[in-house]
C-alpha positions in Angstrom: 12.4 -15.4 -21.5 10.9 -12.5 -19.6 12.9 -11.4 -16.6 11.4 -12.5 -13.3 10.2 -9.7 -11.0 11.5 -9.4 -7.5 9.3 -7.3 -5.2 9.8 -6.2 -1.6 7.1 -5.4 1.0 8.0 -3.3 4.0 5.1 -3.6 6.4 3.6 -5.0 9.6 2.1 -8.5 10.1 -1.4 -9.9 10.2 -1.6 -13.4 11.8 -5.1 -13.9 10.2 -3.5 -13.5 6.8 -5.7 -10.9 5.2 -3.6 -7.8 5.4 0.0 -6.6 5.9 3.0 -8.7 5.0 0.9 -11.8 4.6 -1.5 -10.2 2.1 1.4 -8.6 0.2 3.3 -11.8 -0.3 0.1 -13.6 -1.5 -0.5 -10.8 -3.9 3.1 -10.8 -5.2 2.8 -14.6 -5.8 -0.6 -14.4 -7.5 0.8 -11.8 -9.9 4.0 -13.7 -10.6 6.5 -11.7 -8.6 9.0 -13.2 -6.2 8.2 -11.7 -2.8 10.7 -10.5 -0.2 9.8 -8.8 3.0 11.0 -6.5 5.8 8.8 -6.5 9.0 8.3 -3.2 10.7 5.9 -4.3 13.5 4.3 -7.4 14.9 0.6 -6.9 15.0 -1.8 -9.1 16.9 -4.9 -8.7 14.8 -7.7 -10.7 13.2 -10.9 -10.0 11.2 -12.4 -8.3 14.3 -9.7 -5.8 14.9 -6.2 -5.1 16.3 -5.5 -6.5 19.8 -1.9 -5.5 20.3 1.1 -4.0 18.4 4.8 -5.0 19.2 7.1 -2.3 17.9 10.3 -3.6 16.4 13.6 -1.8 17.1 14.2 0.6 14.1 17.8 -0.6 13.9 16.6 -4.1 13.3 14.2 -2.8 10.6 17.3 -1.2 9.0 19.2 -4.5 9.3 16.5 -6.3 7.5 16.6 -3.8 4.7 20.3 -4.2 4.4 20.0 -8.0 4.2 17.6 -7.7 1.3 18.9 -4.7 -0.7 22.6 -5.6 -0.4 22.0 -9.1 -1.9 18.7 -9.2 -4.0 17.9 -7.2 -7.1 14.6 -5.6 -6.1 12.6 -4.3 -9.0 9.8 -2.7 -7.0 8.8 -2.2 -3.4 5.6 -1.6 -1.5 5.7 0.3 1.8 2.9 -0.3 4.2 2.6 0.1 8.0 5.6 2.0 9.5 4.2 2.4 13.0 6.3 5.3 14.3 8.7 8.2 13.4 11.9 6.2 14.0 10.9 3.5 11.5 9.9 6.1 8.9 13.3 7.7 9.2 15.2 4.4 8.9 13.3 3.3 5.8 13.8 6.7 4.2 17.5 6.7 5.0 18.0 3.2 3.6 16.2 4.1 0.4 18.5 7.2 0.0 21.6 5.1 0.7 20.8 2.3 -1.7 19.7 4.7 -4.4 23.2 6.2 -4.3 24.6 2.6 -4.8 22.1 2.1 -7.7 20.5 -0.8 -5.7 17.3 0.8 -4.7 14.0 -0.4 -6.4 13.1 1.5 -9.5 9.5 1.8 -8.3 8.3 2.4 -4.7 4.6 2.4 -3.8 3.7 4.0 -0.5 0.5 2.8 1.1 0.0 5.5 3.7 -1.4 3.1 6.4 -2.7 4.9 9.4 -5.8 3.0 10.5 -6.8 -0.7 10.3 -10.1 -1.6 8.6 -11.5 -1.8 12.2 -10.4 1.8 12.9 -7.5 0.9 15.1 -4.5 3.2 14.8 -1.4 1.8 13.0 0.7 4.9 12.8 1.5 7.3 15.7 0.3 10.9 15.1 3.8 12.3 15.2 4.9 10.0 12.4 2.6 11.7 9.9 5.0 14.7 9.7 7.9 12.3 9.2 6.0 10.7 6.3 5.5 14.1 4.7 9.1 15.2 5.1 11.2 12.0 4.5 9.2 9.6 2.4 6.7 11.4 0.2 9.5 13.0 -1.9 11.2 9.6 -2.4 8.5 7.4 -3.6 7.0 6.8 -7.0 3.4 6.6 -6.0 1.3 7.1 -2.9 -2.2 5.5 -2.5 -4.1 7.3 0.2 -7.8 6.8 1.0 -9.7 10.0 1.8 -9.1 10.0 5.6 -5.4 9.4 5.0 -5.1 12.2 2.5 -6.8 14.5 4.9 -4.4 13.5 7.7 -1.4 14.1 5.4 -2.7 17.5 4.4 -4.1 18.4 7.9 -7.5 19.3 6.5 -11.1 18.0 6.4 -11.9 14.7 4.6 -13.1 15.2 1.0 -16.8 14.5 0.5 -16.9 14.6 -3.3 -14.6 14.0 -6.3 -13.9 17.6 -6.9 -12.4 18.0 -3.4 -10.8 14.7 -3.7 -8.9 15.9 -6.8 -7.9 19.2 -5.1 -6.4 17.2 -2.3 -4.5 15.0 -4.8 -3.1 18.2 -6.4 -1.9 19.4 -2.9 -0.2 16.0 -2.3 1.7 16.3 -5.6 2.9 19.8 -4.5 4.4 18.1 -1.4 6.8 16.2 -3.6 5.1 13.0 -4.7 5.7 11.8 -8.2 2.2 10.4 -8.5 -0.8 10.0 -6.4 -3.7 7.5 -6.5 -6.5 9.0 -4.6 -8.9 6.2 -3.5 -12.5 7.2 -3.4 -13.9 4.1 -1.5 -15.1 6.3 1.3 -17.5 8.3 -0.9 -21.1 7.2 -0.9 -21.6 6.8 -4.7 -22.7 3.5 -6.2 -19.3 3.2 -7.8 -15.9 3.6 -6.3 -13.9 6.3 -8.2 -10.1 6.5 -8.0 -8.0 9.3 -9.5 -4.4 8.8 -10.7 -2.6 12.1 -10.7 0.8 13.2 -11.9 2.3 16.5 -13.0 1.4 15.6 -16.6 -2.0 13.9 -16.5 -5.1 12.9 -14.6 -6.9 9.6 -15.1 -10.2 8.5 -13.5 -10.8 4.8 -12.7 -14.2 3.4 -11.6 -15.5 0.0 -10.5 -18.9 -1.1 -9.2 -19.1 -1.6 -5.5 -19.0 -5.3 -4.5 -21.7 -6.3 -2.1 -19.5 -8.0 0.5 -18.3 -7.2 4.0 -15.1 -9.1 3.4 -12.8 -6.2 2.5 -10.0 -6.8 5.1 -6.7 -5.9 3.5 -8.0 -4.2 0.3 -5.5 -1.3 0.6 -2.6 -3.6 1.2 -3.6 -5.8 -1.7 -4.0 -2.9 -4.1 -0.6 -1.3 -3.3 1.2 -4.7 -3.4 -0.5 -5.4 -6.8 0.7 -2.0 -8.1 4.3 -2.9 -7.0 4.1 -6.3 -8.6 2.7 -5.1 -11.9 4.6 -1.8 -12.5 7.9 -3.3 -13.8 6.0 -5.1 -16.6 3.9 -2.1 -17.7 4.8 1.0 -19.7 3.2 3.5 -17.3 1.1 4.0 -14.2 -2.2 4.2 -16.1 -1.8 0.6 -17.4 -0.5 -0.5 -14.0 -3.4 0.9 -12.0 -5.9 -0.6 -14.5 -4.4 -4.1 -14.1 -4.1 -3.8 -10.4 -7.7 -2.7 -9.9 -8.9 -5.5 -12.1 -7.1 -8.0 -9.9 -8.5 -6.5 -6.7 -12.0 -6.4 -8.2 -11.9 -10.1 -8.9 -10.5 -10.8 -5.4 -13.4 -8.9 -3.9 -16.0 -10.6 -6.0 -14.7 -14.0 -4.8 -14.1 -13.0 -1.2 -17.3 -14.6 0.1 -16.2 -18.0 -1.1 -13.6 -17.9 1.8 -14.5 -18.8 5.4 -12.0 -16.8 7.4 -13.0 -15.2 10.8 -16.1 -13.8 12.3 -15.6 -10.1 11.4 -14.4 -8.4 8.2 -12.9 -11.2 6.3 -10.1 -11.0 3.7 -10.3 -10.7 -0.1 -9.5 -13.9 -2.1 -5.9 -13.4 -3.3 -5.8 -16.7 -5.2 -9.2 -16.5 -6.9 -7.7 -17.5 -10.2 -6.6 -20.8 -8.9 -9.1 -21.9 -6.2 
């Protein structure tokens, strides 16, 4: 019998269910991974935007991490919204601590969440430097879109694939093991992504889906990567499988009837 996968999401909430912790747990379940969670912020948001953010005490974030990692074997983790510098530092410190105890997840995917789909900020500006310093060198893969990559590098947003790849190279130099540069913000008919490590470069493409219901796509992709990686031999196979899952979720998104704004993707498209 194949060993069951236990996955952890460290992120903020979405009461409308399309992004954040809720989307991550749906994705884990859809991809046959048992989901655990640590909540970093309570976010009042829906398909039309973010209305309010309640910041959780960083010490309580650490306590949640202790509860999970001291008891449950976690095979992979996805990190999403971290909200502020103090939470970034706590998450980074706990990962270091449990790595020394050999209880840290083997794979950690960092979704560098800075803005909601609506454009509302989800990370304080001062926390970007903490991400660079404390988390980037510790994670297995980061998944920035083009504005997020530009913010991490303090440079202009890439406008073509050549510049996109140059920025991916620069992120690798900052200590990341692997980078998945997401090209959804480019204006091409297809959406190119580049997976980059010190040893190889791989381009992935997919046709753009004609839907406005794209709420939570970044969360869903990063959670899928975390759920799938323990069963795959490498990141290339993992990214391919995760993108296929997301593509199908986008194709079926219009069959849902959730909200009046940018609706969610269909996480359970294989079943209903």
